[in-house]
C-alpha positions in Angstrom: -24.8 258.7 337.6 -23.3 255.9 339.7 -21.8 252.4 339.7 -25.2 250.7 339.4 -26.1 252.8 336.3 -22.8 251.9 334.7 -23.5 248.2 335.5 -26.9 248.4 333.9 -25.5 250.1 330.7 -22.6 247.7 330.4 -24.7 244.6 331.0 -27.1 245.7 328.2 -24.3 245.4 325.6 -23.9 242.0 323.8 -21.3 239.6 325.0 -20.2 241.5 328.0 -18.9 240.0 331.3 -18.4 241.6 334.7 -15.0 240.6 336.2 -13.2 241.6 339.4 -9.6 240.9 338.5 -8.2 242.8 341.5 -10.9 242.5 344.1 -14.6 242.8 344.5 -14.3 246.6 344.8 -13.2 247.0 341.2 -15.8 246.4 338.4 -14.1 245.5 335.1 -16.5 245.2 332.3 -15.1 243.1 329.5 -15.8 242.0 325.9 -13.7 239.1 324.6 -11.5 239.2 327.7 -10.6 242.8 327.3 -11.7 245.7 329.5 -13.9 248.4 328.0 -15.2 250.1 331.2 -13.8 250.1 334.7 -15.2 251.5 338.0 -12.5 251.5 340.7 -12.9 250.7 344.3 -13.3 254.3 345.2 -16.3 254.6 342.9 -15.2 258.0 341.7 -16.2 257.4 338.1 -16.1 255.2 335.1 -13.0 254.8 333.0 -13.5 254.3 329.3 -11.4 254.3 326.1 -11.6 257.1 323.5 -11.0 256.7 319.8 -7.6 258.5 320.1 -5.4 260.5 322.4 -6.7 263.8 320.9 -10.3 263.0 321.8 -9.3 262.1 325.3 -7.3 265.3 325.6 -10.3 267.3 324.4 -12.6 265.8 326.9 -10.1 266.5 329.7 -9.5 270.1 328.5 -13.3 270.8 328.4 -13.8 269.4 331.9 -15.9 266.5 330.8 -13.3 263.9 331.9 -10.1 263.4 333.9 -7.0 261.6 333.0 -7.5 257.9 333.8 -4.9 256.7 336.4 -2.8 253.8 335.3 -4.2 253.7 331.8 -2.9 254.8 328.3 -3.6 258.4 327.4 -6.5 257.4 325.2 -8.5 256.3 328.3 -10.4 258.9 330.4 -12.2 258.9 333.8 -15.8 260.2 333.6 -16.4 261.4 337.2 -19.8 260.5 338.7 -21.9 263.4 339.8 -24.6 265.8 338.5 -22.5 266.9 335.5 -22.4 263.4 334.0 -25.6 262.8 332.2 -26.7 259.2 331.6 -26.9 259.7 327.8 -23.3 261.0 327.7 -22.1 258.1 329.9 -24.0 255.7 327.7 -22.4 257.2 324.5 -18.9 257.0 326.0 -19.3 253.5 327.3 -20.7 252.3 323.9 -17.8 254.0 322.0 -15.3 252.2 324.3 -17.1 248.9 323.8 -17.1 249.2 320.0 -13.4 250.2 320.0 -12.4 247.2 322.1 -14.7 244.8 320.3 -13.4 245.9 316.9 -9.8 245.4 318.0 -10.4 241.7 319.0 -9.2 239.0 316.6 -11.9 238.0 314.1 -12.1 234.5 315.5 -13.1 235.9 319.0 -15.5 238.5 317.5 -17.3 235.7 315.7 -18.0 233.8 318.9 -19.6 236.8 320.6 
């Protein structure tokens, strides 16, 4: 699992856009102008939103994720490496995408 795999997974979701709001080293994948997946300049892993703080805490407690720096407690960092299977990453990215998309105003969702 790496940055290019995340890019492929995110680009395959409808209405997504790759942005670099801080610099070219940070990949911010957005839907409707809102970030749903982020790979920082260090390339350590992908940051995604969980349905709630409890889910994020469970992923962290079980060692599947780390606390996402600079983000709300409902976001986690999935570290790249052999322990992160592509299907798990795809699931977490898709959940994050859906959560962010569903929270967008209806007028924006209808244009996607």
